C-alpha positions as CSV (number, residue, x, y, z in Angstrom):
1,M,-0.1,0.0,0.0
2,K,1.6,3.4,-1.0
3,R,1.5,6.1,1.4
4,K,1.2,9.8,1.0
5,S,4.4,11.8,2.1
6,T,3.8,14.2,5.0
7,L,6.2,16.6,3.2
8,M,5.9,17.9,-0.4
9,M,9.3,16.5,-1.5
10,P,10.3,14.3,-4.3
11,T,10.9,10.6,-3.6
12,R,14.4,9.3,-3.3
13,R,14.1,7.7,-6.7
14,T,13.2,10.8,-8.5
15,F,15.5,13.0,-6.4
16,L,18.6,10.9,-7.2
17,A,17.7,10.7,-10.9
18,G,17.8,14.5,-11.1
19,T,20.7,15.5,-8.9
20,A,23.4,14.3,-6.6
21,A,22.7,13.9,-2.9
22,T,25.1,16.3,-1.2
23,V,23.5,17.2,2.1
24,A,25.9,17.4,5.1
25,A,25.7,15.0,7.9
26,P,26.5,16.9,11.3
27,A,25.9,13.8,13.4
28,I,27.6,10.7,12.0
29,L,28.9,7.7,14.1
30,T,30.8,5.0,12.3
31,G,31.9,1.5,12.9
32,T,34.4,0.6,10.3
33,R,36.9,-2.0,9.3
34,A,40.2,-0.8,7.7
35,Y,39.6,-2.9,4.6
36,A,39.1,-1.3,1.1
37,Q,37.1,-4.1,-0.2
38,S,34.5,-3.6,2.6
39,K,31.2,-2.1,1.6
40,T,29.3,0.5,3.7
41,L,25.7,0.4,4.9
42,K,23.9,3.4,6.4
43,L,21.6,3.3,9.2
44,G,19.5,6.5,9.9
45,F,18.3,7.1,13.4
46,V,15.7,9.6,14.6
47,S,15.0,10.3,18.2
48,P,13.8,13.4,20.3
49,K,17.1,14.4,21.8
50,T,15.7,17.8,22.8
51,G,12.3,19.1,23.7
52,P,9.5,17.8,25.9
53,L,10.2,14.3,25.0
54,A,13.8,14.4,25.5
55,G,13.7,11.9,28.4
56,F,13.0,9.2,25.8
57,A,16.5,10.0,24.3
58,E,18.5,10.5,27.5
59,A,20.5,7.4,27.0
60,D,20.9,7.7,23.1
61,D,24.6,8.9,23.2
62,Y,25.5,6.1,25.6
63,I,23.6,3.4,23.4
64,I,25.1,4.7,20.1
65,E,28.6,4.8,21.5
66,N,28.3,1.3,22.7
67,I,26.8,0.2,19.3
68,K,29.5,1.9,17.4
69,K,32.1,-0.2,19.3
70,T,30.1,-3.3,18.8
71,F,30.0,-2.6,15.0
72,A,33.6,-1.6,14.9
73,G,34.7,-4.7,13.3
74,G,32.0,-4.6,10.6
75,L,29.2,-7.0,10.1
76,Q,29.0,-10.0,7.8
77,N,26.5,-10.6,5.0
78,N,26.8,-13.5,2.6
79,G,30.5,-13.9,3.3
80,S,31.1,-10.2,2.7
81,D,32.3,-7.6,5.1
82,W,30.2,-4.5,5.6
83,N,31.1,-1.2,7.4
84,V,28.1,0.3,9.2
85,E,27.6,4.0,9.6
86,I,24.9,5.5,12.0
87,H,23.5,8.8,11.1
88,Y,21.7,10.3,14.0
89,R,19.1,13.2,13.8
90,D,17.1,15.0,16.6
91,S,13.4,15.3,16.0
92,Q,13.3,18.1,18.6
93,S,10.1,16.4,19.8
94,N,8.3,17.8,16.8
95,P,6.5,15.7,14.3
96,N,7.2,18.0,11.4
97,R,10.8,18.2,12.3
98,A,10.9,14.3,12.5
99,A,9.5,14.3,9.0
100,E,12.1,16.8,7.8
101,V,15.1,15.0,9.3
102,A,13.8,11.7,7.9
103,A,13.5,13.2,4.4
104,D,17.1,14.5,4.8
105,L,18.4,11.1,5.8
106,I,16.6,9.3,2.9
107,L,17.4,11.9,0.2
108,G,20.6,13.5,1.4
109,E,22.4,10.6,3.2
110,E,20.8,7.8,1.2
111,V,20.4,5.6,4.3
112,D,19.7,2.0,3.7
113,I,17.7,1.4,6.8
114,M,16.0,3.8,9.1
115,L,15.5,3.4,12.8
116,A,13.3,5.6,14.8
117,A,11.9,5.7,18.4
118,A,10.0,7.5,21.1
119,T,6.1,8.1,20.7
120,P,4.0,8.5,17.7
121,D,5.3,12.0,17.3
122,T,8.5,10.5,16.1
123,T,7.8,7.1,14.7
124,N,4.8,8.1,12.6
125,P,6.2,10.9,10.5
126,V,9.5,9.0,10.1
127,A,7.7,5.8,9.0
128,D,5.5,7.8,6.6
129,Q,8.6,9.3,4.9
130,C,10.1,5.8,4.6
131,E,6.9,4.3,3.2
132,I,6.6,6.8,0.5
133,N,10.3,6.5,-0.5
134,E,10.4,2.7,-0.1
135,V,13.1,2.7,2.5
136,P,13.2,-0.2,5.0
137,C,12.2,1.3,8.4
138,I,12.1,-0.3,12.1
139,T,10.5,1.7,14.9
140,T,9.7,1.2,18.6
141,D,8.7,3.1,21.8
142,A,5.0,3.8,20.8
143,P,2.0,1.6,21.4
144,W,1.1,-0.2,18.3
145,Q,-2.4,1.3,17.7
146,P,-1.4,5.0,17.3
147,Y,1.5,3.8,15.1
148,F,-0.5,1.7,12.9
149,F,-4.1,3.2,12.8
150,G,-2.7,6.7,13.3
151,R,-0.9,6.2,10.0
152,G,-4.0,5.0,8.3
153,G,-3.0,1.4,8.4
154,N,-5.4,-1.2,7.0
155,P,-5.1,-4.6,8.8
156,A,-6.0,-6.4,5.5
157,E,-3.1,-4.8,3.7
158,G,-0.5,-3.4,6.0
159,F,2.6,-1.4,4.9
160,Q,5.3,-2.1,2.4
161,S,8.5,-1.0,4.1
162,T,7.8,0.0,7.7
163,Y,7.8,-2.3,10.7
164,H,7.3,-1.6,14.4
165,F,7.8,-3.5,17.7
166,F,6.2,-2.6,21.1
167,W,3.2,-3.3,23.2
168,G,-0.4,-2.2,22.5
169,L,-3.2,-0.4,24.4
170,E,-4.8,-3.8,25.3
171,D,-1.6,-4.6,27.1
172,V,-1.4,-1.4,29.1
173,I,-5.0,-1.5,30.0
174,G,-4.5,-5.0,31.3
175,V,-1.6,-3.8,33.3
176,F,-3.6,-0.9,34.7
177,L,-6.5,-3.0,35.7
178,D,-4.2,-5.4,37.4
179,M,-2.7,-2.7,39.6
180,W,-6.1,-1.0,40.3
181,G,-7.7,-4.3,41.2
182,Q,-5.0,-4.6,43.9
183,S,-5.7,-1.2,45.2
184,G,-9.3,-1.7,46.5
185,V,-10.3,1.8,45.8
186,A,-13.5,3.0,44.2
187,K,-13.9,2.3,40.5
188,K,-14.2,5.9,39.4
189,V,-11.3,7.0,37.1
190,G,-10.5,10.6,35.8
191,G,-9.0,10.5,32.3
192,L,-6.4,12.9,31.0
193,F,-5.9,12.5,27.2
194,P,-4.2,15.2,25.1
195,N,-5.1,16.2,21.6
196,D,-2.3,14.3,20.0
197,A,-1.8,10.7,18.5
198,D,-1.3,9.1,21.7
199,G,-4.3,10.9,23.6
200,N,-6.6,10.4,20.8
201,A,-5.8,6.7,20.7
202,W,-5.9,6.0,24.5
203,G,-9.2,7.9,24.8
204,D,-10.8,6.3,21.7
205,A,-14.3,5.2,22.6
206,K,-13.8,1.7,21.0
207,L,-10.0,1.0,20.8
208,G,-8.8,2.8,23.8
209,L,-9.6,3.0,27.6
210,P,-13.3,3.8,27.7
211,S,-14.8,0.5,26.5
212,A,-12.3,-1.7,28.2
213,L,-12.7,0.1,31.6
214,G,-16.5,0.0,31.3
215,A,-16.4,-3.7,30.7
216,A,-14.4,-4.1,33.8
217,G,-16.8,-2.2,36.0
218,Y,-15.0,1.2,36.0
219,E,-16.6,4.6,35.3
220,L,-14.4,6.8,33.3
221,I,-14.7,10.6,33.6
222,D,-13.3,12.1,30.5
223,P,-13.5,15.9,30.3
224,G,-12.2,15.9,26.7
225,R,-9.0,16.4,24.9
226,Y,-6.7,19.1,26.1
227,Q,-4.0,20.8,24.2
228,P,-0.3,19.6,24.9
229,L,1.7,22.0,27.0
230,S,-1.5,23.3,28.6
231,D,-0.9,25.5,31.8
232,D,-4.4,25.1,33.3
233,F,-6.1,21.9,34.3
234,S,-8.6,23.4,36.6
235,N,-11.6,22.1,34.6
236,Q,-10.3,18.5,34.7
237,I,-9.5,18.7,38.4
238,A,-12.9,20.0,39.2
239,A,-14.6,17.2,37.1
240,F,-12.6,14.6,38.8
241,R,-13.1,16.0,42.3
242,D,-16.9,16.5,41.8
243,A,-17.2,12.8,40.4
244,G,-15.4,11.3,43.4
245,C,-12.5,9.8,41.3
246,E,-10.1,8.1,43.4
247,I,-8.0,6.9,40.3
248,V,-6.5,9.2,37.8
249,T,-4.9,7.8,34.6
250,G,-4.0,9.1,31.1
251,V,-1.1,9.6,28.8
252,M,0.8,12.9,29.2
253,I,4.1,14.4,28.4
254,P,6.2,15.2,31.5
255,P,5.6,19.0,31.6
256,D,1.8,18.4,31.3
257,F,1.7,15.9,34.2
258,A,3.9,18.1,36.4
259,T,1.5,21.0,35.8
260,F,-1.6,18.9,36.5
261,W,-0.1,17.3,39.6
262,A,0.9,20.5,41.2
263,Q,-2.5,22.1,40.4
264,A,-4.3,19.1,41.9
265,A,-2.5,19.5,45.1
266,Q,-3.3,23.2,45.3
267,Q,-6.9,22.6,44.5
268,G,-7.4,19.8,47.0
269,F,-7.6,16.9,44.8
270,N,-5.9,13.9,46.1
271,P,-6.6,10.6,44.4
272,K,-5.5,7.4,46.0
273,V,-4.0,6.0,42.7
274,A,-2.4,7.9,39.9
275,T,-1.3,5.7,36.9
276,I,0.0,7.8,34.0
277,G,1.4,6.6,30.9
278,K,4.7,8.2,29.3
279,A,5.0,11.1,31.7
280,I,6.6,9.3,34.7
281,L,8.7,6.8,32.9
282,F,11.8,8.7,33.9
283,P,13.6,9.0,37.2
284,S,14.6,12.7,36.6
285,V,10.9,13.5,36.1
286,V,9.7,11.7,39.1
287,E,12.4,13.0,41.4
288,S,11.5,16.6,40.3
289,L,8.0,16.0,41.8
290,G,9.5,15.7,45.3
291,E,7.5,13.8,47.8
292,R,4.5,13.8,45.4
293,G,6.5,11.5,43.0
294,D,6.5,8.6,45.7
295,G,3.7,6.1,44.9
296,L,3.0,7.1,41.2
297,T,2.2,4.1,39.0
298,S,2.9,3.5,35.4
299,E,3.5,0.8,32.7
300,V,7.0,-0.8,32.6
301,W,8.4,-1.9,29.3
302,W,11.8,-2.8,30.3
303,S,13.9,-3.0,33.6
304,P,17.1,-4.5,34.9
305,N,14.8,-7.3,36.3
306,H,13.6,-8.4,32.8
307,P,14.9,-12.0,32.0
308,F,16.4,-11.1,28.7
309,N,19.7,-10.8,27.0
310,S,21.3,-8.9,24.1
311,S,21.7,-11.0,20.9
312,L,24.5,-8.5,20.1
313,T,26.6,-8.6,23.2
314,Q,24.9,-11.3,25.4
315,A,24.7,-8.8,28.2
316,S,21.7,-9.2,30.5
317,A,19.1,-6.4,31.1
318,K,20.8,-5.9,34.4
319,D,24.2,-5.6,32.8
320,L,22.9,-3.0,30.3
321,A,21.3,-0.9,33.0
322,D,24.3,-1.0,35.3
323,G,26.6,-0.2,32.6
324,Y,24.6,2.9,31.7
325,T,24.6,4.0,35.4
326,A,28.3,3.3,35.9
327,A,29.2,5.3,32.8
328,T,26.9,8.2,33.3
329,G,26.2,8.4,37.0
330,R,22.4,8.4,36.3
331,P,19.7,5.9,36.9
332,W,18.7,3.6,34.3
333,T,15.6,4.5,32.1
334,Q,13.2,2.2,30.3
335,P,14.2,3.3,26.7
336,I,17.6,2.0,27.2
337,G,16.5,-1.5,26.4
338,F,14.5,-0.6,23.4
339,K,17.1,1.6,21.9
340,H,19.6,-1.2,22.1
341,A,17.0,-3.6,20.8
342,L,16.6,-1.5,17.6
343,F,20.2,-2.0,16.7
344,E,20.0,-5.6,17.6
345,V,17.2,-6.1,15.1
346,A,19.1,-4.0,12.5
347,A,22.2,-6.0,12.9
348,D,20.3,-9.3,12.5
349,V,18.6,-8.0,9.4
350,I,22.0,-7.0,7.9
351,S,23.3,-10.5,8.6
352,R,20.3,-12.1,7.0
353,A,19.3,-10.1,4.0
354,E,19.9,-11.8,0.6
355,D,21.1,-8.6,-1.1
356,L,22.0,-5.4,1.2
357,E,22.0,-3.3,-2.2
358,D,18.2,-4.1,-2.7
359,P,15.7,-2.3,-0.3
360,Q,13.2,-5.0,-1.0
361,A,15.5,-7.7,0.1
362,I,16.2,-5.8,3.3
363,T,12.4,-5.3,3.9
364,A,12.0,-9.1,3.4
365,A,14.6,-9.8,6.0
366,I,12.9,-7.4,8.5
367,A,9.5,-9.2,8.0
368,A,11.2,-12.6,8.5
369,T,12.8,-11.6,11.9
370,N,12.6,-14.0,14.8
371,L,15.1,-12.8,17.2
372,D,15.4,-12.9,21.0
373,T,16.5,-9.4,22.1
374,I,17.0,-7.6,25.4
375,V,13.4,-6.5,25.4
376,G,12.0,-10.0,24.4
377,N,11.3,-11.8,21.3
378,V,10.8,-9.8,18.1
379,N,8.8,-11.7,15.4
380,W,6.6,-9.9,12.9
381,S,4.8,-13.2,11.9
382,N,3.1,-13.0,15.3
383,G,1.1,-9.9,14.6
384,P,-1.4,-8.6,15.9
385,V,-1.7,-6.8,12.6
386,P,0.8,-6.8,9.6
387,N,4.0,-4.9,10.3
388,V,3.6,-5.0,14.1
389,T,4.8,-7.4,16.7
390,K,4.5,-7.1,20.5
391,T,6.8,-7.0,23.4
392,P,6.0,-7.7,27.0
393,L,4.6,-5.2,29.5
394,V,4.2,-5.1,33.4
395,G,3.1,-2.5,35.8
396,G,5.4,-0.6,38.2
397,Q,5.3,2.0,41.1
398,W,7.8,4.5,42.1
399,Q,8.7,4.0,45.7
400,R,11.1,5.8,48.1
401,D,14.1,3.6,48.6
402,G,16.5,5.5,51.0
403,D,17.4,8.8,49.2
404,T,16.2,7.8,45.8
405,L,12.9,6.7,44.2
406,D,13.0,3.2,42.7
407,L,10.7,1.7,40.2
408,K,9.3,-1.5,41.5
409,I,7.4,-4.0,39.4
410,V,4.1,-4.5,41.3
411,A,1.9,-6.2,38.6
412,N,2.8,-9.0,36.3
413,A,-0.3,-10.9,35.7
414,Q,0.1,-10.8,32.0
415,Q,3.9,-11.6,32.1
416,P,4.6,-14.0,35.1
417,D,8.1,-14.7,33.9
418,I,9.0,-11.1,34.7
419,P,9.5,-11.1,38.5
420,L,7.7,-8.7,41.0
421,T,10.1,-6.5,43.0
422,G,7.6,-4.8,45.3
423,E,3.9,-4.4,46.4
424,L,1.5,-1.9,45.5
425,K,0.7,1.0,48.0
426,L,-1.8,3.8,47.9
427,L,-0.8,7.4,47.6
428,N,-0.4,9.4,50.8
């Protein structure tokens, strides 16, 4: 299925037919072999290094530097040695910018495989550019529904060149219900859904939280979509307080949740459970909330306790997390595992593709992936829709542990192989 580009730009095929690609590359990291006969394969990588989504990219430099070392000896394909270059671009947490830098990587750098991560604001515009230009693309760090349906995906057809691995809304709903069922609080839930790809998917009447929560006996109070980077949540707070909501949920960027949480305290709204997707994934964000960060709950995609190992380095999840902390002095974050896994999948595809100079052969190798990675198995034949495969999800709570807050796994009903590390407690 052909896709329409989000930018009015020529495709790579027509662009290269008319002119030479000479765009500069300000952020290139290479892993090379000193052999003249080696060929070179280019990986594009787009991530929100700056802006309100920058927490998702906090570990990018560390991951790329280590992948560069891993690729330093080159990669083998059909008996030939291939150098690997990584061309990194910052989406600046802006969908339009993500599309622009993806087009630059495609038309200027002529990348062979595109990688992208961190919310639909990054994955969708990058994947759309790749689809129209027939460039093989692998993305992660966004629930599959806003990725697939947000791009106009048709389950009967799928996409030609773009593939995604992550969990889905059905998984996060199951995790949230697992945690709330342990809490024993009233089944009235306040919903915070922004007017963006994530918010519209999570708040969708059929595919999102409303129908699933209703079926489980919960009443969802949804005041409607708010604009991202809002500075006033008084209407939402009043609606939740008046309805007697003891649970608050939603999917928010960190600045929005910080604003909401501060105003909730000021206005006397104190829910017993606050389970927020996206916003409180990162230790730095939760620590910035002070004592009001203690007890917040969220989904957990990856942790040092996940029982998986890297196919590239054989390092365990704990090894990877500890290595990041030792090198940076910062606590581990969930995207570390998925950024590493992107390069695991790329390396596996490079090794298996029948012809690395043929984009269709690379795409075929992506589709045929069946790889155990540091975030679990990646196998696109498993669905749930074409071009999508799922990874495990559990529930976690930030709990004070000495001088720091630690993310404890408190709900694993859907993934019992991932061990619990704590028990759920109510907010003070």
